[in-house]
BAVO-63255 format. One record per residue (C-alpha): x, y, z; residue in one letter. Coordinates in steps of 0.02 Angstrom, whole numbers, plus 50000, padded with zeros to 5 digits. Example, Ala and Ser with C-alpha at 12.3 -4.5 7.8 and 13.67 -1.06 7.14 Angstrom:
BEGIN
+-------+-------+-------+------+
!     u !     v !     w ! rest !
+-------+-------+-------+------+
! 50615 ! 49775 ! 50390 !    a !
! 50684 ! 49947 ! 50357 !    s !
+-------+-------+-------+------+
END
This chain:
BEGIN
+-------+-------+-------+------+
!     u !     v !     w ! rest !
+-------+-------+-------+------+
! 46569 ! 50959 ! 53181 !    m !
! 46683 ! 51095 ! 53118 !    k !
! 46833 ! 50980 ! 53103 !    e !
! 46732 ! 50853 ! 53000 !    i !
! 46684 ! 51001 ! 52880 !    c !
! 46862 ! 51050 ! 52860 !    q !
! 46920 ! 50873 ! 52822 !    g !
! 46793 ! 50847 ! 52696 !    a !
! 46842 ! 51012 ! 52611 !    c !
! 47016 ! 50965 ! 52596 !    v !
! 46980 ! 50798 ! 52529 !    g !
! 46871 ! 50884 ! 52397 !    s !
! 47021 ! 50997 ! 52349 !    v !
! 47139 ! 50852 ! 52333 !    l !
! 47017 ! 50752 ! 52220 !    l !
! 46984 ! 50908 ! 52112 !    w !
! 47176 ! 50943 ! 52086 !    s !
! 47206 ! 50753 ! 52022 !    g !
! 47317 ! 50689 ! 52159 !    c !
! 47363 ! 50514 ! 52108 !    a !
! 47493 ! 50369 ! 52137 !    s !
! 47582 ! 50306 ! 51980 !    f !
! 47713 ! 50171 ! 51938 !    e !
! 47828 ! 50170 ! 51788 !    l !
! 47886 ! 50001 ! 51740 !    t !
! 48000 ! 49936 ! 51598 !    s !
! 48039 ! 49778 ! 51507 !    i !
! 48169 ! 49741 ! 51547 !    p !
! 48181 ! 49796 ! 51730 !    e !
! 48310 ! 49891 ! 51810 !    g !
! 48306 ! 50036 ! 51682 !    a !
! 48383 ! 50198 ! 51750 !    v !
! 48266 ! 50354 ! 51751 !    l !
! 48305 ! 50528 ! 51714 !    f !
! 48202 ! 50692 ! 51723 !    e !
! 48299 ! 50811 ! 51625 !    g !
! 48484 ! 50778 ! 51679 !    t !
! 48444 ! 50720 ! 51847 !    e !
! 48446 ! 50536 ! 51887 !    q !
! 48294 ! 50493 ! 51997 !    i !
! 48281 ! 50311 ! 52011 !    g !
! 48259 ! 50154 ! 51922 !    s !
! 48112 ! 50044 ! 51869 !    t !
! 47997 ! 49995 ! 51928 !    p !
! 47971 ! 50167 ! 51995 !    y !
! 47822 ! 50227 ! 52101 !    p !
! 47775 ! 50411 ! 52103 !    f !
! 47654 ! 50543 ! 52149 !    e !
! 47590 ! 50674 ! 52025 !    q !
! 47466 ! 50805 ! 52072 !    f !
! 47439 ! 50881 ! 51907 !    s !
! 47521 ! 50925 ! 51744 !    g !
! 47639 ! 50828 ! 51643 !    e !
! 47814 ! 50741 ! 51677 !    r !
! 47944 ! 50684 ! 51547 !    v !
! 48056 ! 50537 ! 51599 !    f !
! 48201 ! 50465 ! 51505 !    t !
! 48223 ! 50281 ! 51519 !    v !
! 48398 ! 50208 ! 51499 !    k !
! 48478 ! 50039 ! 51503 !    k !
! 48645 ! 49971 ! 51443 !    a !
! 48614 ! 49879 ! 51274 !    g !
! 48450 ! 49955 ! 51244 !    y !
! 48390 ! 50109 ! 51154 !    v !
! 48341 ! 50254 ! 51264 !    e !
! 48158 ! 50311 ! 51272 !    q !
! 48072 ! 50468 ! 51331 !    d !
! 47904 ! 50440 ! 51410 !    v !
! 47780 ! 50577 ! 51443 !    l !
! 47656 ! 50550 ! 51587 !    i !
! 47511 ! 50654 ! 51628 !    s !
! 47406 ! 50656 ! 51784 !    s !
! 47265 ! 50606 ! 51675 !    l !
! 47347 ! 50446 ! 51604 !    d !
! 47332 ! 50265 ! 51679 !    q !
! 47411 ! 50240 ! 51845 !    k !
! 47527 ! 50107 ! 51783 !    s !
! 47638 ! 50150 ! 51633 !    v !
! 47745 ! 50005 ! 51551 !    e !
! 47895 ! 50042 ! 51434 !    v !
! 47965 ! 49916 ! 51316 !    r !
! 48141 ! 49944 ! 51277 !    l !
! 48221 ! 49892 ! 51108 !    d !
! 48387 ! 49811 ! 51106 !    r !
! 48531 ! 49910 ! 51027 !    v !
! 48574 ! 49829 ! 50856 !    r !
! 48660 ! 49910 ! 50713 !    t !
! 48634 ! 50092 ! 50628 !    t !
! 48705 ! 50066 ! 50442 !    i !
! 48749 ! 50224 ! 50346 !    l !
! 48797 ! 50204 ! 50159 !    n !
! 48829 ! 50338 ! 50049 !    t !
! 48877 ! 50366 ! 49858 !    v !
! 49020 ! 50401 ! 49861 !    p !
! 49101 ! 50309 ! 50000 !    t !
! 49227 ! 50374 ! 50125 !    d !
! 49118 ! 50521 ! 50172 !    v !
! 49153 ! 50596 ! 50352 !    r !
! 49013 ! 50583 ! 50476 !    v !
! 49034 ! 50718 ! 50612 !    v !
! 48925 ! 50750 ! 50762 !    r !
! 48848 ! 50925 ! 50759 !    t !
! 48846 ! 50936 ! 50944 !    g !
! 49037 ! 50932 ! 50976 !    d !
! 49108 ! 50913 ! 50801 !    s !
! 49163 ! 50735 ! 50843 !    k !
! 49197 ! 50620 ! 50691 !    e !
! 49105 ! 50462 ! 50712 !    l !
! 49182 ! 50382 ! 50565 !    g !
! 49178 ! 50364 ! 50369 !    k !
! 49060 ! 50283 ! 50261 !    t !
! 49009 ! 50146 ! 50241 !    s !
! 48978 ! 50144 ! 50427 !    l !
! 48911 ! 50039 ! 50560 !    k !
! 48858 ! 50114 ! 50727 !    l !
! 48778 ! 50046 ! 50890 !    a !
! 48672 ! 50204 ! 50944 !    l !
! 48564 ! 50200 ! 51099 !    s !
! 48490 ! 50372 ! 51051 !    r !
! 48477 ! 50481 ! 50900 !    s !
! 48622 ! 50568 ! 50834 !    e !
! 48617 ! 50729 ! 50735 !    v !
! 48757 ! 50731 ! 50607 !    v !
! 48821 ! 50817 ! 50451 !    v !
! 48897 ! 50718 ! 50310 !    l !
! 49057 ! 50792 ! 50237 !    e !
! 49168 ! 50755 ! 50084 !    k !
! 49272 ! 50871 ! 49978 !    e !
! 49189 ! 50916 ! 49822 !    g !
! 49021 ! 50877 ! 49883 !    y !
! 48891 ! 50985 ! 49972 !    q !
! 48874 ! 50955 ! 50157 !    p !
! 48724 ! 50843 ! 50207 !    f !
! 48642 ! 50869 ! 50380 !    p !
! 48540 ! 50730 ! 50449 !    m !
! 48475 ! 50635 ! 50611 !    t !
! 48529 ! 50450 ! 50635 !    l !
! 48401 ! 50351 ! 50728 !    e !
! 48450 ! 50185 ! 50820 !    p !
! 48428 ! 50023 ! 50723 !    n !
! 48402 ! 50103 ! 50559 !    k !
! 48476 ! 50083 ! 50388 !    t !
! 48504 ! 50244 ! 50274 !    y !
! 48578 ! 50274 ! 50109 !    k !
! 48628 ! 50447 ! 50055 !    v !
! 48679 ! 50503 ! 49877 !    k !
! 48796 ! 50656 ! 49899 !    m !
! 48767 ! 50807 ! 49779 !    e !
! 48928 ! 50881 ! 49701 !    p !
! 48973 ! 51060 ! 49723 !    l !
! 48947 ! 51188 ! 49584 !    e !
! 49072 ! 51176 ! 49452 !    g !
! 49109 ! 50993 ! 49499 !    f !
! 49063 ! 50835 ! 49420 !    r !
! 49033 ! 50657 ! 49505 !    a !
! 49080 ! 50503 ! 49413 !    a !
! 49095 ! 50318 ! 49460 !    t !
! 49269 ! 50253 ! 49395 !    f !
! 49287 ! 50063 ! 49359 !    v !
! 49444 ! 49984 ! 49306 !    t !
! 49485 ! 49817 ! 49239 !    s !
! 49553 ! 49738 ! 49340 !    p !
! 49482 ! 49822 ! 49499 !    a !
! 49584 ! 49895 ! 49642 !    g !
! 49688 ! 50031 ! 49552 !    a !
! 49735 ! 50168 ! 49652 !    l !
! 49654 ! 50336 ! 49592 !    v !
! 49768 ! 50490 ! 49625 !    s !
! 49754 ! 50677 ! 49564 !    d !
! 49899 ! 50690 ! 49429 !    r !
! 49926 ! 50870 ! 49456 !    a !
! 49966 ! 50858 ! 49646 !    v !
! 49991 ! 50668 ! 49677 !    g !
! 49865 ! 50643 ! 49813 !    d !
! 49797 ! 50474 ! 49819 !    a !
! 49598 ! 50480 ! 49828 !    i !
! 49527 ! 50296 ! 49815 !    a !
! 49539 ! 50124 ! 49742 !    r !
! 49421 ! 50072 ! 49604 !    t !
! 49277 ! 50059 ! 49589 !    p !
! 49263 ! 50232 ! 49663 !    a !
! 49130 ! 50379 ! 49653 !    n !
! 49233 ! 50535 ! 49648 !    i !
! 49176 ! 50718 ! 49628 !    s !
! 49303 ! 50837 ! 49555 !    a !
! 49319 ! 51006 ! 49469 !    e !
! 49311 ! 50994 ! 49277 !    e !
! 49477 ! 50991 ! 49211 !    g !
! 49555 ! 50875 ! 49344 !    t !
! 49664 ! 50732 ! 49273 !    e !
! 49663 ! 50563 ! 49370 !    f !
! 49797 ! 50430 ! 49362 !    e !
! 49758 ! 50249 ! 49385 !    f !
! 49899 ! 50136 ! 49447 !    s !
! 49911 ! 49952 ! 49483 !    l !
! 50056 ! 49841 ! 49524 !    e !
! 50096 ! 49748 ! 49355 !    g !
! 50004 ! 49864 ! 49246 !    y !
! 50051 ! 50024 ! 49148 !    q !
! 49967 ! 50190 ! 49218 !    p !
! 49818 ! 50263 ! 49125 !    a !
! 49741 ! 50430 ! 49136 !    y !
! 49574 ! 50514 ! 49117 !    y !
! 49520 ! 50702 ! 49136 !    m !
! 49342 ! 50742 ! 49196 !    i !
! 49249 ! 50864 ! 49083 !    n !
! 49081 ! 50924 ! 49063 !    k !
! 49032 ! 50777 ! 48947 !    r !
! 49104 ! 50641 ! 49065 !    s !
! 48982 ! 50503 ! 49085 !    p !
! 48913 ! 50461 ! 49264 !    s !
! 49014 ! 50300 ! 49245 !    k !
! 49192 ! 50295 ! 49170 !    v !
! 49277 ! 50125 ! 49122 !    f !
! 49455 ! 50123 ! 49122 !    v !
! 49556 ! 49971 ! 49028 !    e !
! 49728 ! 49941 ! 49114 !    l !
! 49863 ! 49868 ! 49000 !    i !
! 49993 ! 49739 ! 49084 !    p !
! 50167 ! 49800 ! 49088 !    v !
! 50270 ! 49689 ! 48967 !    p !
! 50366 ! 49553 ! 49041 !    t !
! 50536 ! 49487 ! 48972 !    v !
! 50629 ! 49337 ! 49026 !    t !
! 50824 ! 49325 ! 49008 !    l !
! 50870 ! 49155 ! 48965 !    l !
! 51040 ! 49076 ! 48979 !    g !
! 51154 ! 48991 ! 49096 !    s !
! 51103 ! 48970 ! 49271 !    s !
! 51278 ! 49028 ! 49321 !    e !
! 51253 ! 49195 ! 49237 !    a !
! 51212 ! 49348 ! 49346 !    v !
! 51110 ! 49503 ! 49293 !    v !
! 51164 ! 49669 ! 49339 !    y !
! 51106 ! 49835 ! 49311 !    g !
! 51205 ! 49922 ! 49169 !    a !
! 51350 ! 50038 ! 49219 !    g !
! 51391 ! 49957 ! 49378 !    g !
! 51232 ! 49924 ! 49454 !    g !
! 51176 ! 49815 ! 49585 !    d !
! 51156 ! 49621 ! 49567 !    e !
! 50974 ! 49583 ! 49517 !    l !
! 50968 ! 49398 ! 49498 !    g !
! 51029 ! 49249 ! 49404 !    v !
! 50976 ! 49168 ! 49238 !    l !
! 50834 ! 49140 ! 49202 !    p !
! 50775 ! 49311 ! 49251 !    y !
! 50604 ! 49391 ! 49227 !    t !
! 50582 ! 49577 ! 49243 !    i !
! 50441 ! 49696 ! 49192 !    q !
! 50497 ! 49824 ! 49062 !    i !
! 50389 ! 49993 ! 49072 !    r !
! 50533 ! 50091 ! 48962 !    e !
! 50704 ! 50051 ! 48880 !    v !
! 50827 ! 49979 ! 49007 !    r !
! 50998 ! 49905 ! 48987 !    a !
! 51065 ! 49754 ! 49079 !    f !
! 51241 ! 49684 ! 49099 !    e !
! 51248 ! 49490 ! 49108 !    v !
! 51407 ! 49417 ! 49178 !    k !
! 51492 ! 49243 ! 49205 !    q !
! 51647 ! 49178 ! 49275 !    q !
! 51755 ! 49140 ! 49123 !    g !
! 51649 ! 49231 ! 49000 !    y !
! 51651 ! 49405 ! 48927 !    y !
! 51513 ! 49513 ! 48990 !    p !
! 51372 ! 49567 ! 48881 !    k !
! 51258 ! 49710 ! 48881 !    t !
! 51069 ! 49682 ! 48840 !    v !
! 50955 ! 49817 ! 48793 !    t !
! 50769 ! 49782 ! 48822 !    l !
! 50607 ! 49879 ! 48777 !    s !
! 50425 ! 49858 ! 48798 !    p !
! 50430 ! 49790 ! 48620 !    d !
! 50558 ! 49660 ! 48652 !    s !
! 50512 ! 49473 ! 48643 !    p !
! 50447 ! 49388 ! 48798 !    v !
! 50598 ! 49284 ! 48797 !    e !
! 50780 ! 49338 ! 48759 !    v !
! 50921 ! 49209 ! 48752 !    a !
! 51087 ! 49280 ! 48808 !    v !
! 51239 ! 49187 ! 48746 !    e !
! 51403 ! 49238 ! 48821 !    l !
! 51577 ! 49221 ! 48728 !    d !
! 51694 ! 49117 ! 48822 !    p !
! 51873 ! 49206 ! 48867 !    i !
! 52010 ! 49110 ! 48782 !    p !
! 52097 ! 48992 ! 48907 !    l !
! 52292 ! 48984 ! 48881 !    k !
! 52399 ! 48847 ! 48954 !    q !
! 52565 ! 48918 ! 49007 !    l !
! 52708 ! 48800 ! 49038 !    r !
! 52900 ! 48833 ! 49077 !    t !
! 53055 ! 48745 ! 49046 !    q !
! 53105 ! 48701 ! 49178 !    p !
! 52926 ! 48690 ! 49256 !    p !
! 52893 ! 48769 ! 49418 !    g !
! 52923 ! 48942 ! 49377 !    a !
! 52822 ! 49085 ! 49453 !    t !
! 52702 ! 49182 ! 49339 !    v !
! 52652 ! 49359 ! 49401 !    a !
! 52590 ! 49517 ! 49327 !    r !
! 52722 ! 49635 ! 49259 !    i !
! 52826 ! 49695 ! 49408 !    g !
! 52776 ! 49560 ! 49520 !    k !
! 52618 ! 49658 ! 49563 !    r !
! 52511 ! 49509 ! 49581 !    e !
! 52570 ! 49321 ! 49585 !    v !
! 52451 ! 49219 ! 49470 !    l !
! 52528 ! 49051 ! 49514 !    g !
! 52664 ! 48926 ! 49473 !    t !
! 52680 ! 48849 ! 49298 !    a !
! 52616 ! 48753 ! 49225 !    p !
! 52459 ! 48869 ! 49241 !    i !
! 52295 ! 48909 ! 49148 !    a !
! 52269 ! 49094 ! 49116 !    l !
! 52122 ! 49183 ! 49046 !    l !
! 52170 ! 49294 ! 48910 !    a !
! 52021 ! 49417 ! 48903 !    e !
! 52138 ! 49556 ! 48840 !    a !
! 52313 ! 49578 ! 48802 !    e !
! 52430 ! 49593 ! 48945 !    r !
! 52603 ! 49577 ! 49003 !    l !
! 52653 ! 49438 ! 49121 !    i !
! 52819 ! 49406 ! 49213 !    e !
! 52900 ! 49233 ! 49223 !    v !
! 53042 ! 49200 ! 49347 !    y !
! 53130 ! 49064 ! 49431 !    l !
! 53281 ! 49067 ! 49545 !    e !
! 53442 ! 49041 ! 49447 !    g !
! 53362 ! 49095 ! 49281 !    y !
! 53340 ! 49258 ! 49190 !    a !
! 53172 ! 49339 ! 49207 !    r !
! 53058 ! 49344 ! 49057 !    r !
! 52918 ! 49460 ! 49017 !    v !
! 52798 ! 49398 ! 48890 !    i !
! 52634 ! 49465 ! 48809 !    g !
! 52477 ! 49360 ! 48796 !    i !
! 52308 ! 49402 ! 48726 !    g !
! 52150 ! 49318 ! 48658 !    p !
! 52237 ! 49279 ! 48487 !    d !
! 52394 ! 49196 ! 48570 !    s !
! 52417 ! 49013 ! 48551 !    p !
! 52312 ! 48893 ! 48665 !    a !
! 52475 ! 48823 ! 48738 !    e !
! 52630 ! 48938 ! 48770 !    i !
! 52802 ! 48858 ! 48815 !    l !
! 52923 ! 48983 ! 48893 !    v !
! 53102 ! 48924 ! 48903 !    e !
! 53205 ! 49004 ! 49039 !    l !
! 53388 ! 49028 ! 49021 !    q !
! 53519 ! 49003 ! 49160 !    p !
! 53585 ! 49153 ! 49225 !    l !
! 53761 ! 49195 ! 49184 !    a !
! 53732 ! 49366 ! 49237 !    k !
! 53580 ! 49488 ! 49281 !    d !
! 53486 ! 49481 ! 49114 !    t !
! 53311 ! 49536 ! 49075 !    l !
! 53236 ! 49453 ! 48909 !    v !
! 53081 ! 49526 ! 48838 !    v !
! 53010 ! 49421 ! 48696 !    d !
! 52885 ! 49505 ! 48571 !    e !
! 52766 ! 49358 ! 48532 !    l !
! 52676 ! 49361 ! 48374 !    q !
! 52500 ! 49434 ! 48383 !    r !
! 52523 ! 49497 ! 48542 !    a !
! 52561 ! 49678 ! 48600 !    s !
! 52661 ! 49729 ! 48740 !    i !
! 52589 ! 49861 ! 48858 !    t !
! 52671 ! 49934 ! 49015 !    v !
! 52551 ! 49929 ! 49161 !    f !
+-------+-------+-------+------+
END
C-alpha cells in the first residue's frame, strides 16, 4: 500500500511540472535544428520539455532561416513553414554606395545591390560626402535609401546630353561616376565632364546649385582632308604617319599636318576648330626633267659620284637646284646644274678625252652649289 501511494505522488509531481512530449516539423522536411550554436538534430524532431521555453533555429539550404520559441504550454506538435530564398534588393540615391556588414566589417557590395540572404544582416551604408546609414536587411525584401550629404556638402544629380559622360574632380583628376549620377561634394568643387568625340564641359557646385544639373556636351569639330588617294598625312615637324587622303580627324585645338606624295612638293596644312568640315589639299608636282647625253648611255650621279642616279636617257625630279655629274668612259666628265626652272629636256654633249679634263657648264637659270 505504501508503494502505491509513492507512485501516485510521483505521478502527481510530473503532471504538475508540465512534463510533455513535443514534435517539431518543417515544410520542407530535413531542416537542420540549432539550439544556440549547437546543432541538435533535424526535422521532424521529437523532444521532451518539462517546463519553461526553448528557442530553436531552423535552417535549410535555399530557405530563409527561422527562429521558433516553444513553451511547455504550447501545442505538442509545432510546424514551421520555411520561405525560399529569393532576392533582397537595395537601391540608393546616389548609387555606388558601399554596403558593409557591421559584425565583421566585410563589404557585401555596392548599390544598386541584389543579395540572396537566408537571414537578417545588420549593415551600414557608406559613401564619401554622405552620412553613414545603419540598417537591417531582411531576406526577400526591397529597400530604397536616400543618403543625406554631410554638412557643408551639396548633393546634385548630373545629367548630360548625350549620357555616359565621365565625371571627375577637376582639381585632383579622380574619376567619380558616369552620367546620370547623383554626387555629393563640398561647395566649390569643380567637375569635368568628358566623353569621346565631345569637348569637355565644366560645372562648379555651389550653394545655389539645383538638385538636378543638366550639362550639354558639344561635339568636337571634325575636318576631312581631301585630295589624291596616294597622298599621305603626317604630323607636322617629322611626326608619325597618320593615314592617307581622304583623312578625317577631330580638331580640339589648332594643329598642323604635312601632306606628302611621291613626285610632289609636300604641303603643310593648319587646321583649327573653326576650319571647314572639308579641306581640299592640292599638291604641286615637282618638275620632271628629261636628261639625254650625246653619245647616250652615260652614267648620271650626284656630284662626286656619291649616288648613281641612273643611265642616260633618264628622267630626274628637279625639286630644288642641285649639281649632277655625267661621265662615260673615254669622254670628259661634265658637271651640270639643274633646278625647277631648267628646260624640260636637257641634252649633255660629251667630248672625247684628249687628256684628263673636267668641264663645268653653268646653265642658264641654274645655280651651282658644291654639296
